[in-house]
Phi, psi and omega in degrees: 000130182292151181299319181297318178294317181297320180297311182295320180296316184287331187253337187244330193216053173296145182303141179277130180271170182295340181274352181288140179273346184285137180286152180267145174280179184294345182252017171085012173239163181307140184298336178284352184253017180297160179107222186299313183294325179293318177297316178299318177303313184289331176290320175299314181299318180294319181297328181275331189236346186064021180254131175276158185294145176292143177095344180297325183297342176287344184250344183231165183255345184285161182288166177300326179297316179293320178301319179298324178295321177300311185293327176298315179292321181291323176301312180296317182295320180296318180294327183278342183293130179226106358280164178291159180301138177233340180246160177303322180296317180294319179294319179296318179296321179297317179297313183297315181293319182290324185251026187297338181270359181266169185300135182304320181299319180293317180298315180293325177297319178296318179296317179298320180303323181262003181067030180266156181300142177278158186307319185288347179265350182276140176277125179274114181238130181292140176280125182262128176261132184307132179284159180287336176232154183283146178300159180300135177095348180287127179277320175196162178245144175217158179237124189271165166286164179307138187276134175277144181301325182289351182278352180270112183281318178199197186285359178218015181223129181225143170260129182230166178230141180239128182300139178287355173288343175300132184307322181293327183275327190299329183275356186249358184287124179298148181300324182292334177288314176302318182294317180296323179295319179293316180295323178297317179299318179294319180295320178294323178297328178274359183063028174265082188286333176296315178295319180298319179295324178295319177293323179294325177298320177299319180295315181295318180298335179273000178093020179234177177197150171272119186251124174296134181202117176050059177061026179215182174233142182237132172283126187222150178271139181269136173227137169259127185251138171247120183295120186291132170089357178230159175223112181272158177301141175295158187304326182271359178272160171305136181072005178295315179290324178297320179295316179298316181295321181293316178296320177300316182298324181290313193260345185303127178076004184254151169271136186250146169263123188237127175251112186266128181257340182171199183224140179267182186290347177263012179065028173268143176283121180275120194213153164271137186236134180237134179234116186052040179066014173263130179283113189296320179298320178300316181298314182295321179293316181290335176283350182073033183239019177198155172265152164289122183273074191296336180295336183241352184210117186262011184299123184295332181295326178294318177299320180294319181292324176295319180297323177300314181294320177301315182297325180273352181055046178262156177060226183294343180282358171291338175278148183291320184218071183295140181286135180285138184297326180292328176286323177300315179295318180298316180299321181285327174297317181291326179294334180262000000 
């Protein structure tokens, strides 16, 4: 059994016993667990029993023998995926790619069975492979620790942390931060947590933080990132919360590749951001949850991705005349 499948099975979709009050979904797991965890549950079950889930035949036309062939392929694909699917979109893409030679009705039926997004609702984003040299204008590159969901402020701003073990960071850590980290460790060993918290506050005030990571703690530098070239709706604007939720869904729990071009007046690093080699700005524009910020970025591809979303009337483009965030901000500044 693959580690990714075992993790999801153990944490998300343990079999429901007869004493459970929660209702079961059509595939034999709690109805609240449909999606990625339900698919993982059924793949684990198939690997152990060679049995496909009951009820699937109501959604597809192929025989049980053909269904078993699908699950055999999906088990292998899931194990080979690096990283394994964690969001409904990632799971749907794995299913579509693995079963691309099978009948469209069957593939869509399988996705519907698990409540996963259908092909026409998925945003197609090209996978970017890191170049051997940095693009013109990049000041530096960094790779973050996994992003916490609470670190996403809105649809174009994220707070991230970079380990001081990174060669670029290691030479810049102030001596008092190193000292506070050492004193905090000693205080925690003595179980003097009040003293340890005081040292951690010193670390945080200096722009660093101790980040839990793989049963350990890492001293890391804090960066606030502004996604270069796009402007998402503000949180109080229509689609502001949708933009924040979509960006959170993309980056949560992931390590990001960040190319920093400069700093804005709010001391945020203006950057291109890649998550699993997906260009995040492209994804947000194609989802219709951001504008191309043409006043500050003239890249034609950003303009093209916004036009695609406009043409499909997805996201904020479902409205006839959505208010631009820079105009929204200007109106509120003038009102005050």
